[in-house]
Each structure stands twice: as structure tokens, then as C-alpha cells.
C-alpha positions in Angstrom: 378.1 -29.6 8.4 377.1 -29.4 12.4 379.5 -26.5 13.0 380.8 -28.1 16.5 381.3 -31.2 14.9 383.6 -28.9 12.3 385.3 -27.5 15.4 386.0 -30.7 17.2 387.8 -32.1 13.3 390.0 -28.8 13.1 390.6 -28.9 16.4 391.6 -32.8 16.7 393.7 -32.0 13.4 395.3 -29.1 15.6 396.3 -31.2 18.2 398.2 -34.3 15.5 399.5 -31.0 13.8 401.4 -30.2 17.7 402.2 -33.5 18.5 403.6 -35.3 15.7 405.1 -31.9 14.3 403.4 -32.4 10.8 404.8 -31.0 8.0 402.8 -31.5 5.4 399.9 -29.1 5.0 397.5 -31.2 2.8 397.8 -33.8 5.5 396.9 -31.6 8.5 393.8 -30.7 5.8 392.7 -34.3 4.9 392.5 -34.8 9.6 390.7 -31.5 9.6 388.0 -32.5 6.9 387.9 -36.3 6.7 384.9 -37.5 8.9 386.3 -40.2 11.5 382.5 -41.0 12.1 381.4 -42.1 8.7 384.3 -44.9 8.7 383.2 -46.0 12.4 379.6 -47.1 12.4 376.7 -45.5 14.5 377.4 -44.6 18.3 378.2 -44.6 20.7 381.8 -46.1 20.0 384.0 -48.4 21.9 387.0 -46.4 22.6 390.4 -47.9 23.7 393.6 -45.3 24.8 397.5 -46.6 25.5 397.3 -44.3 29.2 394.4 -47.4 30.4 395.3 -50.1 28.2 394.9 -52.8 30.9 391.4 -51.4 31.6 390.8 -52.6 27.9 388.0 -50.7 25.9 385.2 -48.4 27.3 381.7 -47.1 25.6 381.6 -42.9 24.9 378.7 -41.7 26.9 376.4 -41.0 23.5 376.7 -41.0 19.8 377.7 -37.4 19.5 380.4 -37.6 16.5 382.9 -35.5 18.8 383.8 -37.8 21.0 385.7 -39.5 17.9 388.2 -36.5 17.5 389.8 -38.0 19.9 393.9 -39.8 20.0 392.1 -43.2 20.4 391.7 -46.5 19.0 388.5 -47.1 18.5 386.6 -50.7 17.9 385.8 -51.8 14.1 385.3 -55.6 15.7 386.7 -56.0 19.1 385.9 -60.5 18.9 388.7 -60.0 16.5 390.6 -57.0 18.5 390.3 -55.0 14.8 390.3 -51.2 16.0 390.3 -47.6 13.7 394.2 -47.2 14.9 395.6 -44.2 16.9 395.5 -40.8 14.7 398.4 -39.5 15.9 400.9 -43.1 15.3 399.5 -42.4 11.6 399.6 -38.4 11.3 403.3 -39.0 12.4 404.3 -42.1 9.9 402.2 -40.6 7.2 403.9 -37.2 6.7 406.9 -39.3 6.9 405.9 -40.8 2.9 405.9 -37.6 1.7 403.0 -38.9 -0.6 403.0 -36.2 -4.0 399.8 -35.3 -5.6 399.1 -38.0 -8.6 400.6 -41.2 -7.3 399.6 -44.5 -6.8 398.9 -46.4 -3.4 398.5 -49.7 -2.2 396.8 -49.7 1.0 396.9 -53.4 2.4 394.6 -54.3 5.6 392.1 -51.2 5.0 390.0 -51.7 7.5 386.9 -49.8 7.5 388.8 -47.1 5.0 389.7 -43.9 7.4 392.8 -44.0 6.7 392.4 -44.8 3.0 390.5 -41.4 3.0 393.4 -39.9 4.3 395.6 -41.3 1.5 393.3 -40.2 -0.8 393.3 -36.9 0.2 397.3 -37.0 0.0 397.4 -38.3 -3.8 394.3 -36.3 -4.9 391.6 -36.7 -7.6 394.4 -38.2 -10.2 396.3 -40.3 -7.8 395.4 -44.0 -7.2 394.5 -46.2 -4.7 393.8 -49.8 -4.2 392.5 -50.7 -0.9 392.7 -54.6 0.2 391.2 -56.4 3.5 391.2 -60.1 4.0 388.0 -59.9 5.6 385.3 -60.1 3.4 383.0 -57.8 5.8 385.3 -55.0 6.6 385.9 -54.7 2.7 382.4 -54.2 1.6 382.2 -51.9 4.5 385.1 -49.7 3.4 383.9 -50.1 -0.4 380.5 -48.4 0.8 382.2 -45.8 3.2 384.8 -44.5 -0.1 382.6 -44.8 -2.7 382.9 -40.8 -2.8 385.9 -41.4 -3.8 386.7 -42.1 -7.8 390.0 -43.0 -7.1 389.5 -45.2 -4.9 389.0 -49.2 -5.1 388.8 -51.2 -2.7 389.2 -55.4 -2.8 388.6 -58.2 -0.8 391.9 -60.7 -1.2 395.2 -61.3 1.1 397.6 -58.5 0.7 399.8 -61.4 1.9 399.1 -63.7 -2.0 397.6 -61.4 -3.8 399.5 -60.0 -6.9 400.3 -55.7 -6.4 400.5 -53.8 -9.8 403.8 -51.5 -9.3 403.6 -48.5 -7.0 404.8 -45.7 -6.0 403.6 -46.6 -1.9 403.1 -49.2 -0.3 401.4 -49.0 3.7 400.2 -51.7 5.3 397.4 -51.6 8.6 398.5 -54.6 10.0 401.7 -56.4 11.9 404.3 -58.5 9.9 407.9 -60.3 10.7 409.2 -59.6 7.9 409.0 -57.8 4.3 407.1 -60.2 1.9 409.1 -60.2 -1.7 405.4 -59.4 -3.1 405.5 -55.7 -1.9 409.4 -55.1 -2.4 408.6 -56.4 -6.1 406.0 -54.1 -6.4 407.4 -50.9 -5.5 408.8 -48.1 -7.8 412.0 -46.4 -7.9 411.9 -43.6 -5.9 408.6 -45.6 -3.9 408.3 -46.1 -0.2 406.9 -49.3 1.9 405.6 -48.9 5.2 404.7 -51.5 7.4 404.6 -52.1 11.3 407.4 -55.3 11.6 406.0 -56.5 14.8 407.4 -60.0 16.9 404.3 -62.1 18.4 404.7 -61.0 22.0 405.6 -57.3 23.1 406.0 -54.3 20.8 407.9 -53.9 17.1 408.3 -50.8 15.4 407.3 -49.0 12.0 409.6 -49.6 9.0 410.1 -47.0 6.0 411.6 -49.0 3.5 412.9 -46.9 0.1 413.5 -48.1 -3.2 416.9 -45.5 -4.0 417.5 -47.5 -7.1 416.8 -50.8 -8.5 418.8 -52.9 -5.9 419.2 -50.4 -3.5 416.7 -50.4 -0.4 417.0 -47.8 2.0 415.5 -48.6 5.7 414.7 -47.3 8.8 412.7 -47.8 11.9 410.5 -44.5 12.3 409.0 -45.0 15.9 407.5 -48.1 18.0 403.9 -50.0 17.4 402.0 -52.7 18.6 399.4 -53.8 16.0 396.9 -56.7 15.1 398.8 -59.6 12.8 399.2 -59.4 9.3 398.2 -63.3 8.5 399.8 -64.4 6.1 403.1 -62.3 6.7 404.1 -64.2 10.6 407.1 -66.7 10.8 407.1 -67.7 14.3 411.4 -68.1 14.1 411.8 -64.7 12.8 409.3 -63.1 15.3 411.6 -64.5 17.9 414.8 -63.3 16.9 413.1 -59.8 15.8 412.1 -59.5 19.5 416.2 -60.3 20.5 416.6 -57.6 17.9 414.3 -55.0 18.8 415.6 -55.9 22.7 418.9 -54.6 21.3 418.7 -51.2 20.3 415.2 -50.8 19.4 416.0 -50.8 15.5 418.3 -47.8 15.8 421.1 -49.5 13.7 419.1 -49.9 11.0 420.5 -48.2 7.5 419.2 -50.7 4.4 417.5 -53.4 3.2 419.8 -56.0 1.1 417.5 -58.7 -1.1 421.0 -59.9 -2.4 422.5 -63.4 -1.8 425.0 -63.4 1.0 426.0 -65.5 4.2 425.2 -63.2 7.5 428.2 -61.2 9.1 428.7 -58.4 11.7 426.8 -56.0 9.2 423.2 -57.9 9.6 420.7 -56.5 12.0 418.2 -59.0 11.3 418.7 -61.5 8.3 416.6 -63.7 6.2 415.9 -65.3 4.0 415.5 -63.7 0.5 416.0 -60.4 2.7 418.0 -58.9 5.2 418.0 -55.3 7.6 421.5 -54.1 7.5 423.6 -52.3 9.6 425.5 -50.8 6.4 424.4 -47.6 4.6 423.8 -47.5 1.6 427.2 -46.1 -1.0 426.8 -42.2 -1.6 425.3 -41.3 -5.1 422.4 -43.7 -4.5 419.5 -42.6 -6.6 416.6 -41.0 -4.6 
């Protein structure tokens, strides 16, 4: 490995450690070792930053891989608005998933596979990753870039419709207006679901759901987020109500996710059919 690239990768990981208050040494090691450039195609690359988001993408000066070791979006398909997402955002939320060795993970909307590779480092050689992407060409690219990970299986599939086997962790990398029943059904007891819950206009938030028991699901928003939309996981009416709910308190009131039938009441932060983000905390003593 080129020493200059390795040094840039380590510095990038150390910056993510500091800016996200990262707790996991395994996650730090993953960001310091997984080569981001492998998952982006040949440079120069088209890059976008939050600091001048309205200006759109710009092109790196050349194909030096050191350019990709910054906290920026990098285009995978600029015409579709598909990017390799911001490292600091993903470092922050993946750290809060507490992924353990040997766990099973489903990655919905895996893109070219960079964050799938990070997940693979977290579960270790005896873990299992199933990565899905709805775009055939991108799934084919991910299958190639992830070929060195025996524990990763890449499928060209629609994550909103595919049957999901039970998993310890489910991560979605595209924005949904609501949690889908199939995602919740596939979540093992003790499992975690992470997805961007986003309206059509304006930012949403990264929602973390934990299955504490067969019927008990805790929920909380980790941070704000804006994402490419998850096809098949969008509802215009829910989107409008989600926009209003986020405007009220940015999701600070959310404590749990209810799937039982009930009438909407004052504890409902956002009430949907078969699901409800609730202000009511789970009863004390709920299973871990």
C-alpha cells in the first residue's frame, strides 16, 4: 500500500473519531483500513460538500486517492443523485448500533459497497452480511468490490419488497417516510433497525429502533439527515405529517415504536397504519 494513502486514511479515521466522539475501536480500525477509493471507480471524482451544497458537485484536481479521505459526498451516479454518503454521518450512527462480532446484518441500498465493507469489518469473519440494491448496475459493482469478503452476499433486489431473513441489524441507506412491516418482522429480539426517516421536502432524521422484546420496540432519532429516497418506502400523506412532526420538536419526543392496534392519542408522535412512533417510553424491565 502506498504510504501516503495509508497515512491519509489513518488521519481521516482519526478525524472521524474526534468529530463523532466515536466509541468503537473496531469501527475506527475499519475506517482506517477499508480503501474508500476501491468503491468509487477511477478518479478524478465528483465531490459535494455541505459547506457549499447549493454549488453542487465539483471535480477533484486529479485521481490521487488521498482526495477521497475527507468528510464529503462522492457521486456514484450524479444523474440519479446517488452518492457515497458522508463518512462522519455514517461513523456516528454505526457507532451507536453497537454491532458485535458474529452478528448478522442486512444492508438495504448498499450502493457500491463502501459502508457494507465497514459493516463487514464490524461483524468479523464469522458474521454475515446480506447487501441489497435496487439498481442492477450498482449491485453488480458492489458484488465485484466486495468479492474479497466471503461473509458478504450481494443481491440485486428491492429492499422494500424482498423477503428478509431474521437479522440482528438492519441498515437502510435511503430515506423512507415510515418503517416497513417487513423490516420490523425480520428484526430479532435484541436487534436494531437504522434508517433515514425523511419527508419529501426538507430534512428528516436517522431513526434507531431496538427490539427489546417480542412486542417491545424502543425508538429514538440520532441526528438529522437528508437522503436519496427509498423507492417503495414512501407515502406522500405520511411525508406531509412527518414534516410537521419534525418541525415541532425534531423528533426529540420519540421514545418507542408501537405496532399494536390503537386509536391515535396524545402519546402518538406520528401515527400510521400498523405502526406508531410514540412519546410513551417502554415499561421498566423490558427485555434488552
